[in-house]
PDB file of N, CA, C and O in Angstrom:
ATOM      1  N   MET A   1      -4.597  -0.507 -44.772  1.00  0.00           N
ATOM      2  CA  MET A   1      -3.506  -1.216 -45.002  1.00  0.00           C
ATOM      3  C   MET A   1      -2.921  -0.768 -43.589  1.00  0.00           C
ATOM      4  O   MET A   1      -2.516  -1.733 -42.941  1.00  0.00           O
ATOM      5  N   SER A   2      -2.803   0.260 -43.060  1.00  0.00           N
ATOM      6  CA  SER A   2      -2.416   0.641 -41.543  1.00  0.00           C
ATOM      7  C   SER A   2      -2.914  -0.185 -40.769  1.00  0.00           C
ATOM      8  O   SER A   2      -2.162  -0.733 -39.963  1.00  0.00           O
ATOM      9  N   GLU A   3      -4.716  -0.604 -40.794  1.00  0.00           N
ATOM     10  CA  GLU A   3      -5.395  -0.952 -39.687  1.00  0.00           C
ATOM     11  C   GLU A   3      -4.541  -2.422 -39.363  1.00  0.00           C
ATOM     12  O   GLU A   3      -4.301  -2.819 -38.223  1.00  0.00           O
ATOM     13  N   HIS A   4      -4.154  -3.108 -40.586  1.00  0.00           N
ATOM     14  CA  HIS A   4      -3.728  -4.652 -40.609  1.00  0.00           C
ATOM     15  C   HIS A   4      -2.090  -4.491 -39.958  1.00  0.00           C
ATOM     16  O   HIS A   4      -1.617  -5.472 -39.384  1.00  0.00           O
ATOM     17  N   LEU A   5      -1.419  -3.451 -40.056  1.00  0.00           N
ATOM     18  CA  LEU A   5       0.068  -3.456 -39.517  1.00  0.00           C
ATOM     19  C   LEU A   5      -0.280  -3.468 -38.186  1.00  0.00           C
ATOM     20  O   LEU A   5       0.252  -4.268 -37.417  1.00  0.00           O
ATOM     21  N   VAL A   6      -1.338  -2.458 -37.719  1.00  0.00           N
ATOM     22  CA  VAL A   6      -1.357  -2.010 -36.275  1.00  0.00           C
ATOM     23  C   VAL A   6      -1.637  -3.573 -35.683  1.00  0.00           C
ATOM     24  O   VAL A   6      -0.884  -4.199 -34.936  1.00  0.00           O
ATOM     25  N   ARG A   7      -2.864  -3.998 -36.199  1.00  0.00           N
ATOM     26  CA  ARG A   7      -3.528  -5.436 -35.740  1.00  0.00           C
ATOM     27  C   ARG A   7      -2.416  -6.737 -35.458  1.00  0.00           C
ATOM     28  O   ARG A   7      -2.425  -7.528 -34.515  1.00  0.00           O
ATOM     29  N   ILE A   8      -1.404  -6.658 -36.694  1.00  0.00           N
ATOM     30  CA  ILE A   8      -0.388  -7.752 -36.584  1.00  0.00           C
ATOM     31  C   ILE A   8       0.758  -7.178 -35.644  1.00  0.00           C
ATOM     32  O   ILE A   8       1.345  -8.073 -35.036  1.00  0.00           O
ATOM     33  N   MET A   9       1.231  -5.838 -35.374  1.00  0.00           N
ATOM     34  CA  MET A   9       1.846  -5.933 -34.336  1.00  0.00           C
ATOM     35  C   MET A   9       1.433  -6.013 -32.884  1.00  0.00           C
ATOM     36  O   MET A   9       2.250  -6.300 -32.009  1.00  0.00           O
ATOM     37  N   VAL A  10       0.204  -5.767 -32.639  1.00  0.00           N
ATOM     38  CA  VAL A  10      -0.353  -6.073 -31.533  1.00  0.00           C
ATOM     39  C   VAL A  10      -0.386  -7.484 -31.291  1.00  0.00           C
ATOM     40  O   VAL A  10      -0.167  -7.936 -30.167  1.00  0.00           O
ATOM     41  N   ALA A  11      -0.650  -8.217 -32.295  1.00  0.00           N
ATOM     42  CA  ALA A  11      -0.678  -9.744 -31.890  1.00  0.00           C
ATOM     43  C   ALA A  11       0.779 -10.358 -31.849  1.00  0.00           C
ATOM     44  O   ALA A  11       0.976 -11.446 -31.307  1.00  0.00           O
ATOM     45  N   GLY A  12       2.047  -9.449 -32.585  1.00  0.00           N
ATOM     46  CA  GLY A  12       3.183  -9.718 -32.398  1.00  0.00           C
ATOM     47  C   GLY A  12       3.729  -9.631 -30.710  1.00  0.00           C
ATOM     48  O   GLY A  12       4.360 -10.432 -30.022  1.00  0.00           O
ATOM     49  N   ILE A  13       3.156  -8.254 -30.424  1.00  0.00           N
ATOM     50  CA  ILE A  13       3.569  -8.285 -28.812  1.00  0.00           C
ATOM     51  C   ILE A  13       2.853  -8.918 -28.034  1.00  0.00           C
ATOM     52  O   ILE A  13       3.357  -9.078 -26.922  1.00  0.00           O
ATOM     53  N   LEU A  14       1.821  -9.363 -28.193  1.00  0.00           N
ATOM     54  CA  LEU A  14       0.888 -10.322 -27.313  1.00  0.00           C
ATOM     55  C   LEU A  14       1.661 -11.478 -27.275  1.00  0.00           C
ATOM     56  O   LEU A  14       1.955 -12.053 -26.228  1.00  0.00           O
ATOM     57  N   ALA A  15       1.990 -11.827 -28.362  1.00  0.00           N
ATOM     58  CA  ALA A  15       2.783 -13.225 -28.489  1.00  0.00           C
ATOM     59  C   ALA A  15       3.942 -13.494 -28.113  1.00  0.00           C
ATOM     60  O   ALA A  15       4.366 -14.647 -28.039  1.00  0.00           O
ATOM     61  N   ILE A  16       4.730 -12.273 -27.775  1.00  0.00           N
ATOM     62  CA  ILE A  16       5.911 -11.893 -27.155  1.00  0.00           C
ATOM     63  C   ILE A  16       5.695 -11.982 -25.840  1.00  0.00           C
ATOM     64  O   ILE A  16       6.398 -12.838 -25.303  1.00  0.00           O
ATOM     65  N   LEU A  17       4.707 -11.187 -24.873  1.00  0.00           N
ATOM     66  CA  LEU A  17       4.493 -11.113 -23.656  1.00  0.00           C
ATOM     67  C   LEU A  17       3.895 -12.126 -23.064  1.00  0.00           C
ATOM     68  O   LEU A  17       4.258 -12.487 -21.945  1.00  0.00           O
ATOM     69  N   LEU A  18       2.945 -12.701 -23.692  1.00  0.00           N
ATOM     70  CA  LEU A  18       1.983 -13.780 -23.086  1.00  0.00           C
ATOM     71  C   LEU A  18       3.008 -15.002 -22.584  1.00  0.00           C
ATOM     72  O   LEU A  18       2.890 -15.491 -21.460  1.00  0.00           O
ATOM     73  N   PRO A  19       3.818 -15.355 -23.343  1.00  0.00           N
ATOM     74  CA  PRO A  19       4.470 -16.227 -22.600  1.00  0.00           C
ATOM     75  C   PRO A  19       5.761 -16.054 -21.699  1.00  0.00           C
ATOM     76  O   PRO A  19       6.301 -16.992 -21.112  1.00  0.00           O
ATOM     77  N   LEU A  20       6.208 -14.683 -21.660  1.00  0.00           N
ATOM     78  CA  LEU A  20       7.115 -14.152 -20.759  1.00  0.00           C
ATOM     79  C   LEU A  20       6.379 -14.220 -19.442  1.00  0.00           C
ATOM     80  O   LEU A  20       6.905 -14.906 -18.566  1.00  0.00           O
ATOM     81  N   ILE A  21       5.262 -13.620 -19.178  1.00  0.00           N
ATOM     82  CA  ILE A  21       4.192 -13.643 -18.197  1.00  0.00           C
ATOM     83  C   ILE A  21       3.806 -14.842 -17.530  1.00  0.00           C
ATOM     84  O   ILE A  21       3.839 -14.991 -16.309  1.00  0.00           O
ATOM     85  N   THR A  22       3.308 -15.992 -18.658  1.00  0.00           N
ATOM     86  CA  THR A  22       2.932 -17.271 -18.421  1.00  0.00           C
ATOM     87  C   THR A  22       4.249 -17.936 -17.715  1.00  0.00           C
ATOM     88  O   THR A  22       4.157 -17.947 -16.488  1.00  0.00           O
ATOM     89  N   PHE A  23       5.020 -18.291 -18.053  1.00  0.00           N
ATOM     90  CA  PHE A  23       6.366 -18.917 -17.353  1.00  0.00           C
ATOM     91  C   PHE A  23       7.226 -18.261 -16.733  1.00  0.00           C
ATOM     92  O   PHE A  23       8.344 -18.748 -16.563  1.00  0.00           O
ATOM     93  N   HIS A  24       6.950 -17.182 -16.321  1.00  0.00           N
ATOM     94  CA  HIS A  24       7.678 -16.135 -15.017  1.00  0.00           C
ATOM     95  C   HIS A  24       7.706 -17.323 -13.872  1.00  0.00           C
ATOM     96  O   HIS A  24       6.908 -18.255 -13.764  1.00  0.00           O
ATOM     97  N   PRO A  25       8.961 -16.998 -12.967  1.00  0.00           N
ATOM     98  CA  PRO A  25       8.889 -18.070 -12.386  1.00  0.00           C
ATOM     99  C   PRO A  25       8.160 -17.359 -10.806  1.00  0.00           C
ATOM    100  O   PRO A  25       8.321 -17.967  -9.748  1.00  0.00           O
ATOM    101  N   MET A  26       7.566 -16.353 -10.848  1.00  0.00           N
ATOM    102  CA  MET A  26       6.683 -15.622  -9.786  1.00  0.00           C
ATOM    103  C   MET A  26       5.504 -16.739  -9.447  1.00  0.00           C
ATOM    104  O   MET A  26       5.054 -16.939  -8.319  1.00  0.00           O
ATOM    105  N   TRP A  27       5.082 -17.452 -10.702  1.00  0.00           N
ATOM    106  CA  TRP A  27       3.715 -18.113 -10.824  1.00  0.00           C
ATOM    107  C   TRP A  27       4.115 -19.775 -10.181  1.00  0.00           C
ATOM    108  O   TRP A  27       3.241 -20.580  -9.860  1.00  0.00           O
ATOM    109  N   ASP A  28       5.446 -20.020 -10.100  1.00  0.00           N
ATOM    110  CA  ASP A  28       5.918 -21.465  -9.416  1.00  0.00           C
ATOM    111  C   ASP A  28       5.429 -21.369  -8.096  1.00  0.00           C
ATOM    112  O   ASP A  28       5.424 -20.418  -7.314  1.00  0.00           O
ATOM    113  N   ALA A  29       4.914 -22.832  -7.964  1.00  0.00           N
ATOM    114  CA  ALA A  29       3.868 -23.043  -6.643  1.00  0.00           C
ATOM    115  C   ALA A  29       5.226 -23.021  -5.239  1.00  0.00           C
ATOM    116  O   ALA A  29       4.914 -22.825  -4.064  1.00  0.00           O
ATOM    117  N   ASN A  30       6.355 -23.207  -5.594  1.00  0.00           N
ATOM    118  CA  ASN A  30       7.510 -23.403  -4.489  1.00  0.00           C
ATOM    119  C   ASN A  30       7.856 -22.119  -4.387  1.00  0.00           C
ATOM    120  O   ASN A  30       8.884 -22.027  -3.716  1.00  0.00           O
ATOM    121  N   SER A  31       7.407 -20.962  -4.798  1.00  0.00           N
ATOM    122  CA  SER A  31       8.251 -19.735  -4.538  1.00  0.00           C
ATOM    123  C   SER A  31       7.881 -19.324  -3.290  1.00  0.00           C
ATOM    124  O   SER A  31       6.942 -19.920  -2.762  1.00  0.00           O
ATOM    125  N   ASP A  32       8.492 -18.309  -2.624  1.00  0.00           N
ATOM    126  CA  ASP A  32       8.398 -17.609  -1.389  1.00  0.00           C
ATOM    127  C   ASP A  32       6.933 -16.572  -1.209  1.00  0.00           C
ATOM    128  O   ASP A  32       6.381 -16.262  -0.153  1.00  0.00           O
ATOM    129  N   THR A  33       6.575 -16.209  -2.519  1.00  0.00           N
ATOM    130  CA  THR A  33       5.538 -15.288  -2.418  1.00  0.00           C
ATOM    131  C   THR A  33       4.180 -15.641  -2.160  1.00  0.00           C
ATOM    132  O   THR A  33       3.271 -14.818  -2.046  1.00  0.00           O
ATOM    133  N   THR A  34       4.031 -17.128  -2.053  1.00  0.00           N
ATOM    134  CA  THR A  34       2.838 -17.669  -1.961  1.00  0.00           C
ATOM    135  C   THR A  34       2.741 -17.663  -0.344  1.00  0.00           C
ATOM    136  O   THR A  34       1.576 -17.708   0.049  1.00  0.00           O
ATOM    137  N   SER A  35       3.611 -17.621   0.556  1.00  0.00           N
ATOM    138  CA  SER A  35       3.102 -17.456   1.773  1.00  0.00           C
ATOM    139  C   SER A  35       3.201 -16.192   2.459  1.00  0.00           C
ATOM    140  O   SER A  35       3.406 -16.019   3.661  1.00  0.00           O
ATOM    141  N   MET A  36       2.991 -15.130   1.348  1.00  0.00           N
ATOM    142  CA  MET A  36       3.156 -13.589   1.934  1.00  0.00           C
ATOM    143  C   MET A  36       1.612 -13.607   2.624  1.00  0.00           C
ATOM    144  O   MET A  36       0.558 -13.953   2.091  1.00  0.00           O
ATOM    145  N   THR A  37       1.842 -13.122   3.973  1.00  0.00           N
ATOM    146  CA  THR A  37       0.525 -12.704   4.632  1.00  0.00           C
ATOM    147  C   THR A  37      -0.053 -11.312   4.475  1.00  0.00           C
ATOM    148  O   THR A  37       0.741 -10.500   3.999  1.00  0.00           O
ATOM    149  N   THR A  38      -1.250 -10.861   4.767  1.00  0.00           N
ATOM    150  CA  THR A  38      -1.931  -9.584   4.532  1.00  0.00           C
ATOM    151  C   THR A  38      -0.847  -8.596   5.063  1.00  0.00           C
ATOM    152  O   THR A  38      -0.423  -7.747   4.279  1.00  0.00           O
ATOM    153  N   TYR A  39      -0.415  -8.640   6.212  1.00  0.00           N
ATOM    154  CA  TYR A  39       0.418  -7.893   6.794  1.00  0.00           C
ATOM    155  C   TYR A  39       1.748  -7.283   5.935  1.00  0.00           C
ATOM    156  O   TYR A  39       2.126  -6.139   5.681  1.00  0.00           O
ATOM    157  N   GLU A  40       2.291  -8.706   5.603  1.00  0.00           N
ATOM    158  CA  GLU A  40       3.567  -8.229   4.529  1.00  0.00           C
ATOM    159  C   GLU A  40       3.156  -7.377   3.489  1.00  0.00           C
ATOM    160  O   GLU A  40       3.709  -6.314   3.205  1.00  0.00           O
ATOM    161  N   PHE A  41       2.238  -7.830   2.961  1.00  0.00           N
ATOM    162  CA  PHE A  41       1.413  -7.333   1.326  1.00  0.00           C
ATOM    163  C   PHE A  41       1.312  -5.885   1.920  1.00  0.00           C
ATOM    164  O   PHE A  41       2.062  -5.125   1.307  1.00  0.00           O
ATOM    165  N   ALA A  42       0.701  -5.349   2.802  1.00  0.00           N
ATOM    166  CA  ALA A  42       0.594  -3.787   3.338  1.00  0.00           C
ATOM    167  C   ALA A  42       1.531  -3.309   3.366  1.00  0.00           C
ATOM    168  O   ALA A  42       1.708  -2.247   2.769  1.00  0.00           O
ATOM    169  N   ARG A  43       2.899  -4.168   4.369  1.00  0.00           N
ATOM    170  CA  ARG A  43       3.880  -3.274   4.477  1.00  0.00           C
ATOM    171  C   ARG A  43       4.794  -3.135   3.007  1.00  0.00           C
ATOM    172  O   ARG A  43       5.393  -2.078   2.808  1.00  0.00           O
ATOM    173  N   VAL A  44       4.850  -3.969   2.249  1.00  0.00           N
ATOM    174  CA  VAL A  44       5.545  -4.023   0.992  1.00  0.00           C
ATOM    175  C   VAL A  44       4.738  -2.864   0.130  1.00  0.00           C
ATOM    176  O   VAL A  44       5.391  -2.075  -0.553  1.00  0.00           O
ATOM    177  N   MET A  45       3.216  -2.785   0.191  1.00  0.00           N
ATOM    178  CA  MET A  45       2.510  -2.017  -0.689  1.00  0.00           C
ATOM    179  C   MET A  45       2.901  -0.449   0.016  1.00  0.00           C
ATOM    180  O   MET A  45       3.069   0.378  -0.881  1.00  0.00           O
ATOM    181  N   LEU A  46       3.028  -0.040   1.001  1.00  0.00           N
ATOM    182  CA  LEU A  46       3.374   1.144   1.703  1.00  0.00           C
ATOM    183  C   LEU A  46       4.634   1.622   1.986  1.00  0.00           C
ATOM    184  O   LEU A  46       4.951   2.643   2.595  1.00  0.00           O
ATOM    185  N   THR A  47       5.405   0.660   1.411  1.00  0.00           N
ATOM    186  CA  THR A  47       6.818   0.937   1.882  1.00  0.00           C
ATOM    187  C   THR A  47       7.627   0.860   0.644  1.00  0.00           C
ATOM    188  O   THR A  47       8.199   1.931   0.443  1.00  0.00           O
ATOM    189  N   ASP A  48       7.887  -0.092  -0.307  1.00  0.00           N
ATOM    190  CA  ASP A  48       8.528  -0.209  -1.705  1.00  0.00           C
ATOM    191  C   ASP A  48       7.597   0.273  -2.586  1.00  0.00           C
ATOM    192  O   ASP A  48       8.195   0.739  -3.555  1.00  0.00           O
ATOM    193  N   TRP A  49       6.243   0.391  -2.715  1.00  0.00           N
ATOM    194  CA  TRP A  49       5.564   0.648  -3.927  1.00  0.00           C
ATOM    195  C   TRP A  49       4.680   1.847  -3.257  1.00  0.00           C
ATOM    196  O   TRP A  49       3.492   1.888  -3.576  1.00  0.00           O
ATOM    197  N   ALA A  50       5.136   2.733  -2.434  1.00  0.00           N
ATOM    198  CA  ALA A  50       4.409   3.876  -1.981  1.00  0.00           C
ATOM    199  C   ALA A  50       4.580   4.960  -3.334  1.00  0.00           C
ATOM    200  O   ALA A  50       3.594   5.574  -3.742  1.00  0.00           O
ATOM    201  N   LEU A  51       5.532   5.073  -3.785  1.00  0.00           N
ATOM    202  CA  LEU A  51       5.379   6.192  -4.957  1.00  0.00           C
ATOM    203  C   LEU A  51       4.584   5.779  -5.732  1.00  0.00           C
ATOM    204  O   LEU A  51       3.598   6.511  -5.823  1.00  0.00           O
ATOM    205  N   PRO A  52       4.561   4.456  -6.669  1.00  0.00           N
ATOM    206  CA  PRO A  52       3.824   4.257  -7.573  1.00  0.00           C
ATOM    207  C   PRO A  52       2.227   4.025  -7.270  1.00  0.00           C
ATOM    208  O   PRO A  52       1.388   4.195  -8.154  1.00  0.00           O
ATOM    209  N   VAL A  53       1.873   3.602  -5.876  1.00  0.00           N
ATOM    210  CA  VAL A  53       0.557   3.924  -5.331  1.00  0.00           C
ATOM    211  C   VAL A  53       0.218   5.156  -5.156  1.00  0.00           C
ATOM    212  O   VAL A  53      -0.993   5.199  -5.375  1.00  0.00           O
ATOM    213  N   ILE A  54       0.661   6.348  -4.841  1.00  0.00           N
ATOM    214  CA  ILE A  54       0.283   7.865  -4.669  1.00  0.00           C
ATOM    215  C   ILE A  54       0.283   8.063  -6.403  1.00  0.00           C
ATOM    216  O   ILE A  54      -0.707   8.551  -6.949  1.00  0.00           O
ATOM    217  N   ILE A  55       1.092   7.776  -6.934  1.00  0.00           N
ATOM    218  CA  ILE A  55       0.735   8.489  -8.416  1.00  0.00           C
ATOM    219  C   ILE A  55      -0.294   8.035  -9.085  1.00  0.00           C
ATOM    220  O   ILE A  55      -0.950   8.778  -9.815  1.00  0.00           O
ATOM    221  N   LEU A  56      -0.593   6.639  -8.907  1.00  0.00           N
ATOM    222  CA  LEU A  56      -2.007   5.732  -9.462  1.00  0.00           C
ATOM    223  C   LEU A  56      -3.119   6.354  -8.522  1.00  0.00           C
ATOM    224  O   LEU A  56      -4.125   6.682  -9.150  1.00  0.00           O
ATOM    225  N   GLY A  57      -3.150   6.509  -7.634  1.00  0.00           N
ATOM    226  CA  GLY A  57      -4.162   7.574  -6.790  1.00  0.00           C
ATOM    227  C   GLY A  57      -4.414   8.651  -7.492  1.00  0.00           C
ATOM    228  O   GLY A  57      -5.555   8.772  -7.936  1.00  0.00           O
ATOM    229  N   ILE A  58      -3.299   9.819  -7.796  1.00  0.00           N
ATOM    230  CA  ILE A  58      -3.545  10.980  -8.670  1.00  0.00           C
ATOM    231  C   ILE A  58      -4.284  10.738  -9.980  1.00  0.00           C
ATOM    232  O   ILE A  58      -5.331  11.232 -10.398  1.00  0.00           O
ATOM    233  N   LEU A  59      -3.562   9.961 -10.446  1.00  0.00           N
ATOM    234  CA  LEU A  59      -3.901   9.759 -11.981  1.00  0.00           C
ATOM    235  C   LEU A  59      -5.618   9.239 -11.998  1.00  0.00           C
ATOM    236  O   LEU A  59      -6.457   9.737 -12.749  1.00  0.00           O
ATOM    237  N   LEU A  60      -5.881   8.198 -11.053  1.00  0.00           N
ATOM    238  CA  LEU A  60      -7.346   7.927 -10.927  1.00  0.00           C
ATOM    239  C   LEU A  60      -8.193   8.971 -10.242  1.00  0.00           C
ATOM    240  O   LEU A  60      -9.366   9.071 -10.600  1.00  0.00           O
ATOM    241  N   SER A  61      -7.734   9.739  -9.316  1.00  0.00           N
ATOM    242  CA  SER A  61      -8.661  11.126  -9.277  1.00  0.00           C
ATOM    243  C   SER A  61      -8.792  11.996 -10.207  1.00  0.00           C
ATOM    244  O   SER A  61      -9.870  12.560 -10.397  1.00  0.00           O
ATOM    245  N   MET A  62      -7.788  12.221 -10.879  1.00  0.00           N
ATOM    246  CA  MET A  62      -7.933  13.315 -11.919  1.00  0.00           C
ATOM    247  C   MET A  62      -8.815  12.404 -13.271  1.00  0.00           C
ATOM    248  O   MET A  62      -9.280  13.049 -14.210  1.00  0.00           O
ATOM    249  N   ALA A  63      -8.924  11.238 -13.223  1.00  0.00           N
ATOM    250  CA  ALA A  63      -9.975  10.514 -14.356  1.00  0.00           C
ATOM    251  C   ALA A  63     -11.282  10.821 -13.973  1.00  0.00           C
ATOM    252  O   ALA A  63     -12.142  11.149 -14.791  1.00  0.00           O
ATOM    253  N   MET A  64     -11.506  10.717 -12.580  1.00  0.00           N
ATOM    254  CA  MET A  64     -12.614  10.951 -11.785  1.00  0.00           C
ATOM    255  C   MET A  64     -13.136  12.251 -12.157  1.00  0.00           C
ATOM    256  O   MET A  64     -14.220  12.317 -12.737  1.00  0.00           O
ATOM    257  N   ILE A  65     -12.455  13.314 -11.873  1.00  0.00           N
ATOM    258  CA  ILE A  65     -12.855  14.598 -11.622  1.00  0.00           C
ATOM    259  C   ILE A  65     -13.275  14.924 -13.207  1.00  0.00           C
ATOM    260  O   ILE A  65     -14.304  15.482 -13.590  1.00  0.00           O
ATOM    261  N   GLY A  66     -12.180  14.411 -14.007  1.00  0.00           N
ATOM    262  CA  GLY A  66     -12.519  14.545 -15.513  1.00  0.00           C
ATOM    263  C   GLY A  66     -13.894  14.066 -15.812  1.00  0.00           C
ATOM    264  O   GLY A  66     -14.651  14.918 -16.277  1.00  0.00           O
ATOM    265  N   ALA A  67     -14.279  13.081 -15.667  1.00  0.00           N
ATOM    266  CA  ALA A  67     -15.157  12.105 -16.107  1.00  0.00           C
ATOM    267  C   ALA A  67     -16.701  12.623 -15.491  1.00  0.00           C
ATOM    268  O   ALA A  67     -17.790  12.403 -16.020  1.00  0.00           O
ATOM    269  N   SER A  68     -16.435  13.385 -14.196  1.00  0.00           N
ATOM    270  CA  SER A  68     -17.455  14.362 -13.768  1.00  0.00           C
ATOM    271  C   SER A  68     -17.658  15.662 -14.459  1.00  0.00           C
ATOM    272  O   SER A  68     -18.788  16.147 -14.517  1.00  0.00           O
ATOM    273  N   TYR A  69     -16.522  16.316 -15.041  1.00  0.00           N
ATOM    274  CA  TYR A  69     -16.605  17.535 -15.566  1.00  0.00           C
ATOM    275  C   TYR A  69     -17.779  17.297 -17.162  1.00  0.00           C
ATOM    276  O   TYR A  69     -18.800  17.860 -17.558  1.00  0.00           O
ATOM    277  N   LEU A  70     -16.982  16.259 -17.628  1.00  0.00           N
ATOM    278  CA  LEU A  70     -17.569  15.699 -19.045  1.00  0.00           C
ATOM    279  C   LEU A  70     -19.174  15.385 -19.313  1.00  0.00           C
ATOM    280  O   LEU A  70     -19.777  15.356 -20.386  1.00  0.00           O
ATOM    281  N   VAL A  71     -19.736  15.124 -17.744  1.00  0.00           N
ATOM    282  CA  VAL A  71     -21.112  14.530 -17.787  1.00  0.00           C
ATOM    283  C   VAL A  71     -21.812  15.577 -17.366  1.00  0.00           C
ATOM    284  O   VAL A  71     -23.024  15.485 -17.559  1.00  0.00           O
ATOM    285  N   ARG A  72     -21.267  16.954 -16.632  1.00  0.00           N
ATOM    286  CA  ARG A  72     -22.318  17.988 -16.863  1.00  0.00           C
ATOM    287  C   ARG A  72     -23.453  18.408 -17.611  1.00  0.00           C
ATOM    288  O   ARG A  72     -23.574  17.857 -18.706  1.00  0.00           O
ATOM    289  N   ASP A  73     -24.165  19.100 -17.350  1.00  0.00           N
ATOM    290  CA  ASP A  73     -25.220  19.129 -18.036  1.00  0.00           C
ATOM    291  C   ASP A  73     -25.613  20.700 -18.385  1.00  0.00           C
ATOM    292  O   ASP A  73     -26.393  21.290 -17.637  1.00  0.00           O
ATOM    293  N   GLU A  74     -25.047  21.363 -19.551  1.00  0.00           N
ATOM    294  CA  GLU A  74     -24.626  22.755 -19.757  1.00  0.00           C
ATOM    295  C   GLU A  74     -25.645  23.179 -20.923  1.00  0.00           C
ATOM    296  O   GLU A  74     -25.332  24.173 -21.578  1.00  0.00           O
ATOM    297  N   ARG A  75     -26.918  22.464 -21.259  1.00  0.00           N
ATOM    298  CA  ARG A  75     -27.574  23.331 -21.904  1.00  0.00           C
ATOM    299  C   ARG A  75     -28.485  24.560 -21.691  1.00  0.00           C
ATOM    300  O   ARG A  75     -28.963  24.787 -20.580  1.00  0.00           O
ATOM    301  N   ILE A  76     -28.694  25.246 -22.615  1.00  0.00           N
ATOM    302  CA  ILE A  76     -29.074  26.647 -22.152  1.00  0.00           C
ATOM    303  C   ILE A  76     -30.314  26.883 -21.385  1.00  0.00           C
ATOM    304  O   ILE A  76     -30.488  27.874 -20.677  1.00  0.00           O
ATOM    305  N   GLU A  77     -31.317  25.763 -21.585  1.00  0.00           N
ATOM    306  CA  GLU A  77     -32.717  25.402 -20.999  1.00  0.00           C
ATOM    307  C   GLU A  77     -32.280  25.111 -19.547  1.00  0.00           C
ATOM    308  O   GLU A  77     -32.915  25.641 -18.636  1.00  0.00           O
ATOM    309  N   ASN A  78     -31.365  24.401 -19.308  1.00  0.00           N
ATOM    310  CA  ASN A  78     -31.266  23.746 -17.658  1.00  0.00           C
ATOM    311  C   ASN A  78     -30.425  24.874 -16.999  1.00  0.00           C
ATOM    312  O   ASN A  78     -30.494  24.852 -15.770  1.00  0.00           O
ATOM    313  N   LEU A  79     -29.429  26.127 -17.671  1.00  0.00           N
ATOM    314  CA  LEU A  79     -28.703  27.065 -16.981  1.00  0.00           C
ATOM    315  C   LEU A  79     -29.678  28.071 -16.616  1.00  0.00           C
ATOM    316  O   LEU A  79     -29.624  28.675 -15.546  1.00  0.00           O
ATOM    317  N   LEU A  80     -30.792  28.303 -17.716  1.00  0.00           N
ATOM    318  CA  LEU A  80     -32.000  29.407 -17.647  1.00  0.00           C
ATOM    319  C   LEU A  80     -32.729  28.853 -16.406  1.00  0.00           C
ATOM    320  O   LEU A  80     -33.210  29.702 -15.656  1.00  0.00           O
ATOM    321  N   TRP A  81     -32.880  27.554 -16.078  1.00  0.00           N
ATOM    322  CA  TRP A  81     -33.752  27.247 -14.982  1.00  0.00           C
ATOM    323  C   TRP A  81     -33.046  27.301 -13.649  1.00  0.00           C
ATOM    324  O   TRP A  81     -33.581  27.616 -12.586  1.00  0.00           O
ATOM    325  N   GLU A  82     -31.936  27.000 -13.802  1.00  0.00           N
ATOM    326  CA  GLU A  82     -31.285  26.927 -12.574  1.00  0.00           C
ATOM    327  C   GLU A  82     -31.231  28.621 -11.891  1.00  0.00           C
ATOM    328  O   GLU A  82     -31.254  28.922 -10.698  1.00  0.00           O
ATOM    329  N   GLN A  83     -31.168  29.370 -12.854  1.00  0.00           N
ATOM    330  CA  GLN A  83     -30.899  30.967 -12.488  1.00  0.00           C
ATOM    331  C   GLN A  83     -32.671  31.448 -12.242  1.00  0.00           C
ATOM    332  O   GLN A  83     -32.926  32.367 -11.464  1.00  0.00           O
ATOM    333  N   GLU A  84     -33.323  31.022 -12.679  1.00  0.00           N
ATOM    334  CA  GLU A  84     -34.636  31.211 -12.213  1.00  0.00           C
ATOM    335  C   GLU A  84     -35.109  30.637 -11.006  1.00  0.00           C
ATOM    336  O   GLU A  84     -35.905  31.362 -10.409  1.00  0.00           O
ATOM    337  N   GLU A  85     -34.817  29.395 -10.396  1.00  0.00           N
ATOM    338  CA  GLU A  85     -34.612  28.778  -9.139  1.00  0.00           C
ATOM    339  C   GLU A  85     -34.097  29.773  -8.208  1.00  0.00           C
ATOM    340  O   GLU A  85     -34.704  30.120  -7.195  1.00  0.00           O
ATOM    341  N   GLY A  86     -32.942  30.232  -8.581  1.00  0.00           N
ATOM    342  CA  GLY A  86     -32.144  31.054  -7.580  1.00  0.00           C
ATOM    343  C   GLY A  86     -33.238  32.426  -7.151  1.00  0.00           C
ATOM    344  O   GLY A  86     -33.325  32.946  -6.039  1.00  0.00           O
ATOM    345  N   LYS A  87     -33.796  32.699  -8.058  1.00  0.00           N
ATOM    346  CA  LYS A  87     -34.300  34.052  -7.805  1.00  0.00           C
ATOM    347  C   LYS A  87     -35.595  34.088  -7.180  1.00  0.00           C
ATOM    348  O   LYS A  87     -36.187  35.136  -6.925  1.00  0.00           O
ATOM    349  N   GLN A  88     -36.078  32.800  -6.908  1.00  0.00           N
ATOM    350  CA  GLN A  88     -37.679  32.435  -6.232  1.00  0.00           C
ATOM    351  C   GLN A  88     -37.320  32.528  -4.792  1.00  0.00           C
ATOM    352  O   GLN A  88     -38.177  32.336  -3.929  1.00  0.00           O
TER     353      GLN A  88
END
């Protein structure tokens, strides 16, 4: 029962958000954002959006470090093999 409720809620949220995003004035062909150059985009990203970009970079770094930690192979035979290699 709860699975169906969650699916209905997700569908409802999508039904609300999709038209809001699709019909936003940002997508208008006559808007000023279509003439943005690469320099202006870089300036905006490094001034107006500096803090969110830094936070996103930190989060992605934490995700990559966590993924590399989870991939480690700590089976006892591999740990013993690594210790024997160091003795030789």
